[in-house]
C-alpha positions in Angstrom: 76.7 -78.8 99.9 78.7 -76.9 97.3 78.1 -73.1 96.9 76.4 -71.7 94.0 79.4 -70.1 93.0 81.9 -72.6 92.2 84.6 -72.9 94.8 87.6 -72.4 92.5 89.2 -69.4 94.3 90.6 -69.2 97.8 89.3 -65.7 98.4 90.2 -63.3 101.2 87.2 -62.4 103.4 86.6 -59.1 101.8 84.1 -57.5 99.7 84.3 -54.0 98.4 81.2 -51.4 97.9 83.1 -48.6 96.0 86.3 -47.0 94.8 88.2 -44.1 93.7 91.6 -43.8 92.2 93.9 -46.2 94.2 91.4 -46.6 97.1 88.4 -49.1 97.8 86.1 -48.9 100.5 84.3 -52.2 102.0 80.4 -52.3 103.0 81.3 -51.0 106.6 83.2 -48.1 105.2 86.7 -49.1 106.0 89.3 -47.5 103.4 92.0 -49.9 101.8 94.9 -48.6 99.6 94.6 -50.9 96.4 98.1 -51.9 95.4 96.9 -55.0 93.7 94.6 -53.1 91.2 92.3 -56.1 90.5 95.7 -58.0 89.3 97.0 -55.0 87.3 93.8 -54.5 85.5 92.5 -51.2 87.1 95.3 -49.3 85.0 93.6 -45.8 85.5 92.1 -46.2 89.0 88.8 -47.0 90.1 86.0 -45.2 88.5 88.2 -42.7 86.7 85.6 -40.2 85.4 86.6 -40.2 81.8 86.3 -44.0 81.7 83.1 -44.1 83.5 81.7 -41.5 81.2 82.9 -43.4 78.0 81.2 -46.7 79.2 78.0 -45.0 80.3 77.5 -43.2 77.1 78.5 -46.3 75.1 76.2 -48.3 77.0 73.2 -45.8 76.5 73.5 -46.0 72.7 74.8 -49.5 71.8 76.7 -52.4 73.6 76.8 -55.2 71.2 76.4 -56.0 67.5 79.1 -58.8 66.6 81.7 -59.0 64.2 79.3 -59.5 61.4 79.4 -55.8 60.9 81.9 -53.0 61.1 82.6 -51.5 64.5 84.2 -48.0 64.1 85.5 -48.0 67.9 87.7 -51.2 66.6 89.1 -49.1 63.7 89.9 -46.1 66.1 91.4 -48.2 68.6 93.5 -50.4 66.3 94.8 -47.4 64.5 95.9 -45.8 67.6 97.8 -48.9 68.8 99.3 -49.2 65.4 100.6 -45.6 65.5 102.1 -46.2 68.9 103.6 -49.8 68.5 105.5 -52.0 66.4 102.3 -53.3 65.1 100.6 -53.1 61.7 97.3 -54.9 62.6 95.3 -55.8 65.6 92.8 -58.3 66.7 90.6 -57.9 69.6 89.5 -60.5 72.0 88.1 -60.7 75.6 91.1 -61.8 77.7 94.7 -62.4 78.3 94.3 -66.1 77.9 92.7 -65.4 74.5 95.2 -62.8 73.2 98.3 -65.1 74.0 96.6 -68.3 72.4 95.7 -66.3 69.4 99.4 -65.3 69.1 100.3 -68.9 69.1 97.7 -69.7 66.5 99.2 -66.8 64.4 102.6 -68.4 64.7 101.5 -71.6 63.3 99.3 -70.0 60.5 102.3 -67.9 59.5 104.5 -70.9 58.8 101.6 -72.7 57.1 100.9 -70.0 54.8 104.8 -69.8 53.9 105.0 -73.5 53.2 106.1 -74.9 56.4 103.0 -76.5 58.3 105.6 -78.8 60.1 106.6 -75.7 62.1 104.2 -75.7 64.9 106.2 -76.0 68.2 106.6 -73.0 70.6 109.5 -72.5 72.9 108.7 -71.1 76.5 110.9 -70.3 79.5 110.4 -71.6 83.3 108.1 -69.5 85.5 105.9 -68.6 82.6 102.3 -67.9 83.0 100.2 -67.5 79.7 96.8 -68.2 80.9 94.4 -71.1 82.0 93.3 -72.6 78.8 94.5 -76.4 78.5 96.9 -74.9 75.8 98.1 -72.1 77.8 98.5 -74.3 80.8 100.9 -76.4 78.7 102.7 -73.5 77.5 103.5 -72.5 81.3 104.0 -76.0 82.3 103.6 -75.0 85.8 102.7 -78.1 87.9 100.3 -76.3 90.2 98.3 -75.2 87.4 98.4 -78.5 85.2 97.6 -81.0 88.2 94.4 -82.8 87.3 94.3 -81.5 83.7 96.7 -83.7 81.8 97.7 -84.8 79.4 99.3 -81.5 78.4 98.5 -80.3 74.9 101.4 -81.1 72.5 103.3 -78.1 71.0 105.4 -76.5 73.7 109.0 -77.0 74.7 110.3 -75.3 77.8 113.7 -74.2 78.6 115.3 -72.6 81.7 114.9 -68.8 82.4 117.9 -66.6 81.2 119.7 -69.6 79.5 120.3 -68.9 75.9 122.4 -72.0 75.1 119.3 -74.0 76.3 117.2 -72.2 74.2 119.3 -72.7 71.2 119.4 -76.2 71.8 115.7 -76.7 72.0 115.1 -75.2 68.3 114.6 -78.0 65.7 112.8 -78.2 62.4 109.2 -78.0 64.0 110.0 -74.8 65.9 107.8 -72.0 65.2 108.6 -69.1 67.7 109.6 -68.3 71.0 106.9 -66.8 73.5 108.1 -64.8 76.7 107.0 -62.4 79.2 109.5 -59.3 79.3 108.6 -59.4 83.1 107.2 -62.5 84.5 104.4 -61.3 86.7 102.8 -64.8 88.3 106.4 -66.3 88.0 107.5 -63.8 90.7 108.3 -60.3 89.1 111.2 -61.5 87.3 112.4 -59.1 84.6 114.3 -60.2 81.5 117.4 -58.3 80.8 117.7 -56.1 77.6 120.6 -58.0 76.5 118.7 -61.4 76.8 115.6 -59.9 75.0 117.9 -58.7 72.3 119.4 -62.1 72.0 116.0 -63.7 71.5 115.3 -61.2 68.6 118.9 -62.3 66.9 118.0 -66.1 67.5 114.5 -65.8 66.1 115.8 -64.0 63.1 118.8 -66.6 62.7 116.4 -69.5 62.6 113.4 -67.9 60.9 111.2 -68.1 64.0 108.6 -65.5 65.1 109.0 -63.7 68.5 106.2 -63.0 70.6 105.8 -61.0 73.8 103.2 -61.6 76.5 102.4 -58.3 77.9 99.3 -59.1 79.3 100.4 -57.7 82.6 103.2 -55.3 81.7 101.6 -53.4 78.9 99.4 -50.3 78.7 102.0 -48.1 80.6 102.8 -50.6 83.5 106.5 -50.2 83.1 106.5 -46.3 82.2 106.3 -46.9 78.4 103.2 -47.7 76.6 104.7 -51.5 76.1 107.7 -53.1 78.1 109.3 -54.0 74.9 110.1 -50.5 74.1 112.9 -50.6 77.0 114.7 -53.3 75.1 115.5 -51.5 71.8 113.8 -54.3 69.8 110.4 -55.4 68.7 108.4 -58.4 68.4 106.6 -60.0 65.7 103.4 -60.6 67.7 102.4 -59.3 71.3 99.4 -60.1 73.4 97.9 -57.3 75.5 94.9 -57.0 78.0 94.5 -56.2 81.8 95.0 -52.7 81.7 93.8 -52.0 78.3 90.3 -52.0 79.4 91.0 -50.5 82.9 88.6 -52.9 84.4 86.3 -53.8 81.3 87.2 -57.2 79.9 89.4 -56.6 76.9 92.3 -58.1 75.2 94.2 -57.6 72.0 96.8 -59.4 69.7 98.9 -57.3 67.8 101.4 -58.2 64.7 103.4 -57.1 62.1 102.0 -57.0 58.5 104.0 -60.3 57.6 102.4 -62.2 60.2 98.9 -60.8 60.4 98.4 -61.1 56.5 98.3 -64.9 56.9 95.1 -64.4 59.1 92.4 -64.3 56.3 88.7 -64.2 56.7 87.4 -67.2 58.7 90.8 -67.9 60.3 89.7 -66.8 63.6 86.8 -65.0 65.3 85.3 -63.9 68.6 81.6 -63.2 69.3 82.1 -60.7 71.9 85.6 -59.3 71.1 85.9 -55.9 70.2 82.2 -55.0 70.7 81.3 -51.4 70.9 81.2 -51.3 74.7 84.8 -52.7 74.9 86.1 -50.2 72.5 84.9 -47.3 74.1 86.5 -48.5 77.2 89.9 -49.1 75.4 89.8 -45.9 73.6 89.0 -44.0 77.0 92.0 -45.7 78.7 94.4 -44.7 75.7 93.1 -41.2 75.8 94.3 -41.1 79.6 97.7 -43.3 79.2 98.7 -41.4 75.9 98.1 -37.9 77.3 101.2 -35.8 77.6 103.3 -36.4 80.8 101.1 -39.4 81.8 103.8 -42.2 81.4 106.6 -39.7 82.7 104.5 -39.6 86.0 104.3 -43.4 86.0 108.1 -43.7 86.0 108.3 -41.1 88.7 105.7 -42.9 90.9 107.9 -46.2 90.1 111.1 -44.7 91.2 109.5 -43.5 94.6 108.0 -46.9 95.4 110.9 -49.0 94.3 113.4 -46.9 96.5 111.1 -47.3 99.3 110.8 -50.9 99.0 114.6 -51.3 98.5 114.9 -49.4 101.9 112.3 -51.6 103.5 114.0 -54.9 102.2 117.4 -53.3 103.7 115.9 -52.7 107.1 113.9 -56.0 107.3 116.4 -58.7 106.2 114.6 -61.3 108.5 111.4 -60.6 106.4 112.5 -59.9 103.0 115.4 -61.1 100.5 115.0 -57.7 98.6 113.0 -56.0 96.2 112.6 -56.5 92.3 110.9 -55.4 89.4 110.4 -52.2 87.0 107.8 -49.6 86.7 104.7 -50.1 88.6 105.1 -53.9 88.6 107.2 -54.5 91.7 107.8 -57.2 94.4 109.1 -58.1 97.7 110.7 -61.6 97.9 110.2 -63.2 101.3 112.9 -65.0 103.1 112.5 -68.9 104.0 110.1 -69.1 106.7 108.0 -66.3 105.8 105.2 -66.9 103.4 104.0 -64.4 100.9 100.6 -65.2 101.6 101.0 -64.3 105.2 102.4 -61.3 104.5 99.5 -60.4 101.9 97.0 -61.2 104.6 99.0 -59.0 107.3 99.1 -56.1 104.9 95.4 -56.4 104.4 94.8 -56.1 108.1 96.8 -53.0 108.1 94.7 -51.5 105.2 96.9 -52.4 102.0 95.9 -54.8 99.2 98.8 -56.6 97.3 99.0 -59.9 95.2 100.8 -63.2 95.8 103.3 -64.2 93.1 105.4 -67.1 92.3 108.9 -67.3 94.0 107.5 -66.3 97.4 107.2 -62.9 96.1 104.7 -60.2 97.3 103.4 -58.3 94.3 102.6 -54.5 94.0 100.8 -53.1 91.0 98.8 -50.2 92.1 96.9 -48.1 89.5 99.1 -45.9 87.3 97.2 -42.9 88.6 98.7 -43.6 92.1 99.7 -40.3 93.8 103.1 -39.8 95.8 100.8 -39.4 99.1 99.4 -43.0 98.2 102.8 -44.2 98.0 104.2 -43.0 101.0 101.1 -44.3 102.9 101.6 -47.7 101.4 105.3 -47.9 102.4 104.5 -46.8 105.8 101.9 -49.8 105.9 104.7 -52.3 104.5 107.0 -50.9 107.1 104.7 -51.2 109.9 103.6 -54.9 108.8 107.6 -56.0 108.5 108.0 -54.7 112.1 104.9 -56.6 113.1 106.1 -59.8 111.4 109.6 -59.4 113.1 108.3 -58.8 116.6 105.9 -62.0 116.0 108.6 -64.1 115.2 110.9 -63.0 118.1 
């Protein structure tokens, strides 16, 4: 008999009772270090007092009204995002998938409004993951996600990762824009170089295309800047953000420059829940924390400590890991052939550390941004111990 909860997840046999900072406790009282953060969602840690109080206070006053009415929290959060990014306008939605898909709609709408409705196709790169709606599965083109859900939604052309010649060759009269993740998360913690991103900006400008960044996983301080594009020295036309922006509360946003956003007139898009008062209280509380003086410097310091430790572990255990990769607090260890990332994740759980599997046989580490030096030292000790145990079991 099928369970009441639809069996779409291959879950670990764990259930958590409460959390604090970078720690979770199960019902039996065992503590775990959480370097998965709900897949990069718990940006300010579990049960951050400021976030908890903001949600509690707003829930006691007003949770939802719909976008038929003005929502002051939206105006506040949108203005803060505009003031701290490239964007001129923001639309609030509920998830990363929605944020990315709206960005694709905006590409099409922009060209339609400027007299080129034939321009609707979007170029993506191999290894991409942009969400699980039919359109976003088709954008990512990963067989493991698309299987059984065909045919693909038309409108997406994929080229090889880091191959500018192939990308240029894919541009045609129907091309509307380019969609990439500055660091592929699900694809295996694969950063795009500054030079590659700068070239994408030049190509987009040359051909009159829009450049969109999917920063659902890399945004809101994850790389040590508010958004990862800041490291590249260029700006996109559209950016999708989610995950960490709500700190655990479902929230996403699509940000854009004025030239793109002005095509989105009344009735062109909407959301029942998107940007409701409760979500806005969470988002504003997260920005209070992340934009505080010195916070992002702390993220970079923590990232340096974690990356250095992962590099050393990979060097000491070449029969387990090929190497470490990533930047900021979105890092990974690539397993060698014969060692599967899923088995490593399970072994780490057994030793008290939570991580997340990613593509390309990578074990992903995306701890809360408030992770301490002591937390990182403990995590590295667990990874070291687990690596030795894997080596011994294979001997």
